[in-house]
C-alpha positions as CSV (number, residue, x, y, z in Angstrom):
1,M,-4.9,-2.3,32.8
2,L,-2.8,0.9,32.9
3,V,0.0,-0.9,31.1
4,F,-2.5,-2.2,28.5
5,F,-3.9,1.3,27.8
6,G,-0.4,2.8,27.7
7,L,0.8,0.2,25.2
8,L,-2.2,0.7,22.9
9,S,-1.8,4.4,23.0
10,F,1.9,4.7,21.9
11,L,2.8,1.4,20.3
12,P,1.2,2.1,17.0
13,M,3.6,5.0,16.6
14,I,6.6,2.6,17.1
15,A,5.4,-0.5,15.3
16,P,4.5,-0.7,12.4
17,G,5.4,3.0,12.4
18,G,3.7,3.6,9.2
19,V,0.5,3.0,7.2
20,S,-0.2,0.3,4.6
21,S,-2.1,0.4,1.3
22,E,-5.0,-1.3,3.1
23,E,-5.2,1.5,5.7
24,M,-5.0,4.2,3.0
25,T,-7.9,2.5,1.1
26,S,-9.8,2.3,4.3
27,V,-9.4,6.1,4.9
28,V,-10.5,6.8,1.3
29,E,-13.6,4.7,1.7
30,S,-14.4,6.3,5.1
31,Q,-14.0,9.8,3.6
32,K,-16.4,9.0,0.8
33,I,-19.3,8.4,3.2
34,D,-21.9,11.2,2.9
35,H,-25.6,11.7,3.3
36,N,-26.2,9.4,0.3
37,F,-24.3,6.5,1.7
38,I,-27.3,4.2,1.6
39,A,-28.1,4.9,-2.1
40,N,-24.4,4.5,-2.9
41,G,-24.2,1.2,-1.1
42,Q,-21.5,2.5,1.3
43,V,-22.8,0.3,4.2
44,L,-20.0,-2.3,4.5
45,D,-18.1,-1.9,7.8
46,L,-20.2,1.2,8.4
47,P,-19.7,1.5,12.2
48,Y,-15.9,1.5,11.8
49,R,-16.0,3.7,8.7
50,L,-18.0,6.4,10.6
51,I,-15.5,6.4,13.5
52,Q,-12.6,6.7,11.2
53,K,-14.2,9.5,9.2
54,A,-14.8,11.4,12.4
55,S,-11.2,10.8,13.6
56,T,-9.6,11.9,10.3
57,S,-12.0,14.8,9.8
58,F,-11.4,16.2,13.3
59,F,-7.6,15.5,13.7
60,G,-6.7,15.6,10.1
61,I,-5.1,12.7,8.2
62,T,-2.2,11.7,10.3
63,L,-0.5,8.5,11.3
64,Y,-2.4,8.5,14.6
65,S,-5.8,9.6,13.5
66,I,-5.9,6.8,10.9
67,K,-5.2,4.2,13.7
68,L,-7.2,5.9,16.5
69,P,-10.5,4.0,15.7
70,S,-8.7,0.7,16.0
71,I,-7.0,1.8,19.3
72,I,-10.4,2.7,20.8
73,I,-12.1,-0.5,19.6
74,A,-9.1,-2.6,20.8
75,V,-9.5,-1.1,24.3
76,L,-13.2,-2.1,24.3
77,T,-12.4,-5.5,22.9
78,G,-9.8,-6.1,25.7
79,L,-12.4,-5.2,28.3
80,F,-15.1,-7.5,26.9
81,L,-12.5,-10.3,26.4
82,I,-11.6,-10.1,30.1
83,L,-15.3,-10.1,31.1
84,L,-15.9,-13.1,28.8
85,L,-13.0,-15.2,30.1
86,N,-14.2,-14.4,33.7
87,R,-17.5,-16.0,32.8
88,W,-15.9,-19.3,31.9
89,F,-12.7,-19.4,34.1
90,K,-11.7,-18.5,37.7
91,S,-10.6,-14.9,38.0
92,D,-6.9,-15.6,38.5
93,V,-6.8,-17.9,35.4
94,A,-8.9,-15.4,33.4
95,I,-6.6,-12.5,34.2
96,V,-3.5,-14.4,33.0
97,G,-5.3,-15.6,29.9
98,S,-6.6,-12.1,29.0
99,I,-3.1,-10.6,29.5
100,L,-1.6,-13.2,27.2
101,T,-4.2,-12.4,24.6
102,T,-4.3,-8.6,24.8
103,L,-0.5,-8.2,24.8
104,S,0.0,-10.8,22.0
105,V,1.5,-9.9,18.6
106,A,-1.9,-10.5,16.9
107,F,-3.9,-8.3,19.2
108,L,-1.3,-5.4,19.4
109,F,-1.2,-5.4,15.6
110,L,-5.0,-5.2,15.3
111,A,-5.0,-2.3,17.8
112,G,-2.6,-0.3,15.5
113,F,-4.0,-1.3,12.1
114,G,-6.3,1.3,10.7
115,T,-8.8,-1.0,8.9
116,P,-12.0,-2.7,10.0
117,N,-10.3,-6.0,10.6
118,I,-10.4,-5.6,14.4
119,M,-14.2,-5.7,14.2
120,Y,-14.2,-9.5,13.7
121,V,-12.6,-9.9,17.1
122,F,-14.6,-7.1,18.7
123,W,-18.1,-8.3,17.7
124,L,-17.3,-11.9,18.6
125,A,-16.1,-10.9,22.1
126,V,-19.1,-8.6,22.7
127,I,-21.7,-11.1,21.4
128,L,-20.3,-14.0,23.3
129,W,-20.2,-12.0,26.5
130,L,-23.7,-10.7,26.2
131,G,-25.0,-14.2,25.2
132,S,-23.3,-15.7,28.3
133,K,-25.0,-13.1,30.5
134,I,-28.4,-13.9,29.1
135,V,-28.3,-17.7,28.9
136,G,-29.2,-19.4,32.2
137,N,-30.2,-16.1,33.9
138,K,-33.7,-16.1,35.2
139,N,-33.8,-12.4,35.8
140,T,-32.1,-11.0,32.7
141,H,-31.9,-7.2,32.6
142,P,-33.8,-5.8,29.6
143,M,-30.8,-3.8,28.5
144,L,-28.8,-7.0,28.1
145,V,-31.3,-8.4,25.7
146,I,-31.7,-5.2,23.8
147,S,-27.9,-4.7,23.6
148,F,-27.5,-8.2,22.3
149,A,-30.0,-7.6,19.5
150,F,-28.3,-4.2,18.7
151,C,-24.8,-5.7,18.6
152,V,-25.8,-8.7,16.5
153,A,-27.5,-6.3,14.0
154,L,-24.4,-4.0,13.9
155,S,-22.1,-7.0,13.4
156,L,-23.9,-7.8,10.2
157,Y,-22.3,-4.7,8.6
158,T,-19.0,-6.6,8.8
159,P,-18.6,-8.9,5.8
160,H,-19.3,-12.6,6.5
161,L,-20.3,-12.2,10.1
162,I,-23.8,-13.0,9.0
163,Y,-22.8,-16.7,9.3
164,I,-22.3,-16.1,13.1
165,A,-25.8,-14.5,13.3
166,L,-27.3,-17.5,11.4
167,G,-25.5,-19.9,13.7
168,I,-26.9,-18.1,16.8
169,A,-30.4,-18.2,15.3
170,F,-30.1,-21.9,14.4
171,A,-28.7,-22.7,17.9
172,G,-31.5,-20.8,19.6
173,I,-34.1,-22.8,17.7
174,T,-32.6,-26.3,18.0
175,H,-30.8,-26.3,21.4
176,P,-33.2,-27.1,24.3
177,H,-31.2,-25.1,26.8
178,L,-31.2,-22.0,24.6
179,R,-34.9,-22.4,23.8
180,H,-35.6,-22.5,27.6
181,S,-33.6,-19.3,28.1
182,L,-35.6,-17.6,25.4
183,K,-38.9,-18.7,27.0
184,Q,-37.8,-17.0,30.2
185,L,-37.5,-13.6,28.5
186,K,-40.5,-11.3,28.9
187,I,-42.6,-10.6,25.9
188,Y,-41.9,-6.8,25.9
189,Q,-38.2,-7.6,26.0
190,L,-38.5,-9.6,22.8
191,I,-40.7,-7.1,21.1
192,I,-38.3,-4.2,21.8
193,S,-35.3,-6.3,20.9
194,V,-36.8,-7.3,17.5
195,A,-37.7,-3.6,16.8
196,V,-34.2,-2.5,17.7
197,F,-32.7,-5.2,15.5
198,I,-34.8,-4.3,12.5
199,L,-34.2,-0.5,12.8
200,T,-30.4,-1.0,13.2
201,L,-30.4,-3.3,10.2
202,T,-32.5,-1.1,7.9
203,P,-29.6,0.9,6.4
204,L,-27.8,-2.3,5.5
205,V,-30.8,-3.9,3.9
206,L,-31.5,-0.7,1.9
207,G,-27.9,-0.4,0.9
208,C,-28.0,-4.0,-0.5
209,I,-31.2,-3.3,-2.4
210,F,-29.8,-0.2,-4.1
211,N,-26.4,-1.9,-4.8
212,T,-26.6,-5.6,-5.3
213,S,-22.8,-6.0,-5.4
214,T,-22.8,-5.0,-1.7
215,L,-24.7,-8.2,-0.9
216,T,-22.2,-10.3,-2.7
217,K,-19.3,-8.8,-0.7
218,L,-21.3,-9.3,2.5
219,I,-22.1,-13.0,2.0
220,F,-20.2,-14.6,-0.8
221,T,-16.8,-14.3,-2.5
222,E,-16.3,-12.9,-5.9
223,N,-14.1,-15.9,-7.0
224,I,-15.0,-19.2,-5.4
225,G,-12.2,-20.9,-7.2
226,T,-9.7,-19.2,-4.8
227,F,-11.4,-20.5,-1.7
228,I,-8.7,-23.0,-0.7
229,T,-5.9,-20.7,-1.8
230,N,-7.4,-17.9,0.4
231,I,-7.4,-20.2,3.5
232,A,-3.7,-21.2,2.9
233,T,-2.6,-17.6,2.3
234,A,-4.6,-16.2,5.2
235,F,-3.2,-18.6,7.9
236,A,0.3,-18.9,6.5
237,P,1.8,-16.1,8.7
238,F,0.0,-17.2,11.9
239,F,2.1,-20.2,12.8
240,S,5.1,-19.9,10.5
241,F,8.3,-20.3,12.6
242,I,10.7,-20.5,9.6
243,S,10.2,-17.5,7.3
244,A,8.4,-14.2,7.0
245,Y,5.7,-13.7,4.4
246,D,5.0,-10.7,2.2
247,S,2.1,-9.6,4.4
248,V,1.1,-7.0,6.9
249,Y,1.2,-9.8,9.6
250,L,4.4,-10.8,11.3
251,A,5.3,-14.5,11.2
252,P,4.5,-16.1,13.6
253,L,1.6,-14.2,15.1
254,F,1.6,-16.8,17.9
255,G,4.8,-17.9,19.5
256,L,5.9,-21.5,20.3
257,A,5.1,-21.1,24.0
258,T,1.6,-19.8,23.2
259,V,1.1,-22.7,20.7
260,A,2.1,-25.1,23.5
261,L,-0.5,-23.6,25.8
262,I,-3.1,-23.9,23.0
263,I,-2.3,-27.6,22.5
264,I,-2.5,-28.2,26.2
265,G,-5.9,-26.4,26.3
266,A,-7.2,-28.3,23.3
267,L,-6.1,-31.7,24.9
268,A,-7.7,-30.7,28.2
269,S,-10.9,-29.8,26.4
270,I,-11.3,-33.1,24.6
271,G,-12.9,-34.8,27.6
272,K,-15.4,-31.9,27.9
273,L,-16.1,-31.5,24.1
274,F,-19.8,-31.0,24.4
275,T,-19.7,-28.3,27.1
276,S,-21.0,-24.9,25.9
277,R,-17.5,-23.4,26.1
278,N,-15.8,-26.0,24.0
279,T,-18.7,-26.2,21.5
280,I,-18.3,-22.5,20.9
281,V,-14.6,-22.8,20.5
282,S,-15.0,-25.6,17.9
283,L,-17.6,-23.6,16.0
284,L,-15.5,-20.4,16.0
285,I,-12.5,-22.3,14.6
286,I,-14.7,-23.7,11.8
287,Y,-16.1,-20.3,11.2
288,A,-12.6,-18.6,11.0
289,I,-11.4,-21.2,8.5
290,F,-14.6,-21.0,6.3
291,A,-14.7,-17.2,6.4
292,A,-11.0,-17.0,5.5
293,G,-11.8,-18.8,2.3
294,L,-14.3,-16.1,1.5
295,N,-12.3,-13.2,2.8
296,Q,-8.7,-13.5,4.0
297,N,-9.2,-10.7,6.5
298,A,-11.7,-12.8,8.4
299,A,-9.0,-15.3,9.4
300,I,-8.1,-12.9,12.3
301,A,-11.4,-14.1,14.0
302,I,-9.4,-17.1,15.2
303,V,-7.9,-14.8,18.0
304,I,-11.0,-15.5,20.1
305,P,-11.0,-19.3,20.1
306,I,-7.2,-19.2,20.6
307,S,-7.6,-16.9,23.6
308,I,-10.1,-19.4,25.1
309,L,-7.8,-22.4,24.4
310,T,-4.8,-20.5,25.8
311,T,-6.7,-19.8,29.0
312,A,-7.8,-23.4,29.2
313,G,-4.2,-24.5,28.9
314,I,-3.2,-22.3,31.8
315,E,-6.2,-23.7,33.8
316,S,-5.2,-27.3,33.1
317,I,-1.6,-26.7,34.2
318,I,-2.7,-25.1,37.5
319,Q,-5.2,-27.9,38.2
320,K,-2.7,-30.6,37.5
321,W,-0.2,-29.1,39.9
322,H,-2.8,-28.5,42.6
323,S,-4.0,-32.1,42.2
324,L,-0.5,-33.4,43.2
325,F,-0.6,-31.5,46.5
326,P,-4.3,-30.9,47.2
327,E,-3.8,-30.1,50.9
328,N,-0.5,-28.1,50.7
329,P,-1.0,-24.4,50.1
330,Y,2.7,-23.7,50.1
331,A,3.1,-26.2,47.1
332,H,0.3,-24.3,45.3
333,I,2.2,-21.1,45.7
334,L,5.6,-22.6,44.6
335,G,3.9,-24.2,41.7
336,T,2.4,-20.9,40.5
337,L,5.8,-19.1,40.4
338,P,7.2,-21.1,37.4
339,L,4.0,-20.3,35.5
340,V,4.4,-16.6,36.3
341,V,7.9,-16.7,35.0
342,V,6.7,-18.5,31.8
343,V,4.0,-15.9,31.3
344,V,6.5,-13.0,31.8
345,F,8.9,-14.5,29.2
346,I,6.0,-15.0,26.7
347,L,5.0,-11.3,27.1
348,I,8.6,-10.1,26.7
349,A,9.1,-12.3,23.7
350,D,5.9,-11.1,22.1
351,L,6.6,-7.4,22.7
352,S,10.1,-7.7,21.4
353,H,8.9,-9.7,18.3
354,F,6.2,-7.1,17.6
355,I,8.4,-4.0,18.0
356,F,11.5,-5.2,16.3
357,G,9.8,-7.4,13.7
358,Y,8.1,-4.5,11.9
359,H,11.5,-2.8,11.6
360,Y,13.8,-5.7,10.7
361,A,11.6,-8.1,8.7
362,P,11.9,-6.6,5.1
363,A,9.0,-8.7,3.7
364,V,6.7,-7.2,6.3
365,A,8.1,-3.7,6.9
366,N,8.0,-2.9,3.1
367,N,4.2,-3.1,3.3
368,F,4.2,0.1,5.4
369,N,5.4,3.6,4.7
370,N,5.6,6.8,6.7
371,D,5.1,9.1,3.7
372,I,2.4,11.2,5.3
373,T,4.7,12.0,8.2
374,L,7.5,13.0,5.8
375,I,5.1,15.2,3.8
376,S,3.8,17.0,6.8
377,E,7.3,17.5,8.3
378,N,9.2,18.5,5.1
379,L,6.8,20.2,2.7
380,N,5.9,23.9,3.3
381,S,2.4,25.2,2.8
382,G,1.7,25.8,-0.9
383,T,4.1,23.2,-2.2
384,I,3.0,21.3,-5.3
385,L,3.4,17.5,-4.8
386,I,3.6,15.6,-8.1
387,I,2.0,12.1,-7.9
388,P,1.0,10.2,-11.1
389,E,-2.7,9.4,-11.3
390,D,-1.9,5.7,-11.8
391,H,-0.2,5.6,-8.4
392,E,-2.0,2.9,-6.4
393,D,-2.7,5.3,-3.5
394,Y,-3.3,8.5,-5.5
395,D,-6.8,9.0,-4.0
396,F,-5.4,8.8,-0.5
397,Y,-2.7,11.4,-1.1
398,K,-5.3,13.6,-2.8
399,L,-7.0,13.9,0.6
400,L,-3.8,15.5,2.1
401,E,-4.5,18.7,0.2
402,R,-7.1,19.7,2.7
403,N,-5.0,18.9,5.8
404,N,-1.5,19.9,4.8
405,S,-2.2,23.0,2.6
406,I,-0.3,21.4,-0.3
407,T,-1.5,20.8,-3.9
408,I,-1.5,17.4,-5.5
409,M,-0.9,17.4,-9.2
410,Q,-0.3,14.7,-11.8
411,D,2.1,16.7,-14.0
412,I,4.6,19.5,-13.6
413,P,2.8,22.8,-14.0
414,S,4.2,24.9,-16.9
415,R,3.8,28.2,-15.1
416,S,4.3,28.2,-11.4
417,E,6.9,29.6,-9.0
418,L,5.7,27.5,-6.1
419,P,8.0,24.8,-4.6
420,I,7.7,21.4,-6.3
421,A,8.2,18.0,-4.8
422,S,7.6,14.4,-6.1
423,L,6.8,11.3,-4.2
424,G,8.7,8.0,-4.8
425,Q,10.5,8.9,-8.1
426,P,12.6,11.9,-9.4
427,L,11.3,14.3,-11.9
428,K,12.9,14.9,-15.3
429,D,12.7,18.6,-16.1
430,E,15.5,20.9,-17.1
431,N,13.7,23.8,-15.4
432,L,13.9,22.1,-12.0
433,E,16.9,21.9,-9.7
434,L,17.0,19.1,-7.1
435,K,17.6,20.6,-3.6
436,Q,16.9,17.8,-1.2
437,I,16.0,14.1,-1.0
438,I,14.1,12.9,2.0
439,T,14.6,9.2,2.8
440,S,12.6,6.8,4.9
441,P,13.8,3.6,6.8
442,K,10.4,2.1,6.1
443,K,10.9,1.4,2.4
444,L,13.3,-0.8,0.4
445,N,13.7,2.1,-2.1
446,S,14.3,4.6,0.7
447,A,14.3,7.9,-1.3
448,R,10.7,9.0,-0.8
449,L,10.5,12.8,-1.4
450,Y,12.4,14.8,-4.0
451,I,12.2,18.5,-3.4
452,Y,13.0,20.9,-6.2
453,E,13.3,24.6,-7.0
454,K,12.6,26.4,-10.2
455,V,15.7,27.3,-12.2
456,I,15.9,31.0,-12.8
457,T,17.1,31.8,-16.3
458,T,18.0,35.2,-17.7
459,E,17.6,36.0,-21.4
460,K,20.1,38.3,-23.1
461,Q,18.6,41.1,-25.0
462,G,20.1,41.7,-28.4
463,S,21.1,45.1,-29.3
């Protein structure tokens, strides 16, 4: 656990080592939230946006403050994932499975990616764990039921997770075992849970009423014609062992050894297809594929079923070995050692791939930049930074004025003695003298900051 917390705390500074356009857009959307957020329809991904706004407002807009919400949520996701796997597997198997998941390339990337994408994994882990604690429990604690209703309501703020909620509602009505569990709940628990659900969901409902386009983004896709293309594009980097893609995701997100465990887990689950665990895995895979067609970011939800299948693969290997020597404890220990070696090699390979991949895979690394670090380290207070308004991330850099005491302008001022710099491209002005070029290893065109001084001219007075 200490290693896990430590990695999540400092790895985002090493890999990817910068921010992407998606993260910049996320910060801009978070900063826009004000007291009129409901009337403005600013309710999508609201829980994450509020945390990110608090982080960037308190610490300033830095590389770390942008990613801090994802780091915090990743820690919570890891804890709930461990608890979830412990519900379905023996503790020793669950620990190994949770380690492979939380230290995988996919999970480490989500933990250091400052967008709401991690919420797909977080809400699924929380909802599944709470649901597993409620179902089949004759004396369910009231807080578990209320927490379940509260978390399901909050998950609806994430686009396309409404289909998970609808699936839960449908299963609760049609499945006899789930109906029996609902009947065991006390009336006051149900009343309080429904009230909490409605109150939590009220801002989202009002936001959709005031801004109908919010509902479209929440449930549908703006272009149904790209449904199949979205699925292919979303999952392309996940299992690509040949080439990297122009994406924020490394390829592959899941290594060959992990894929082998997934296949073993899937084969071991075929004979138990209709158990609750395997039914959930099947439905989550279907959901991830369907949701990816509507929104490519939703494809990352497949991390949860892959985690379960990986753990099932480990369980199958251990059970097969123990069945060969059922009465020999020494054989059990000797059979576990090779598995430990395999797990260690998987972790080393994943960490190496994650750290070095974001530095040496141009197609991926070029999607990130460390411009905000270069600006804070090299521009003095009062510097005028020239960024054209048509720059794709202009709104994000405009936010830096408040934090870095610099001025963002679109054109060179005619009368100013303040230092001037430009981002990404040189300026053409005979009154400016280039003094320094700041480069970055994160971009293909590595010259990022051009720092200038005003040319001092003297006019000769005629006699």
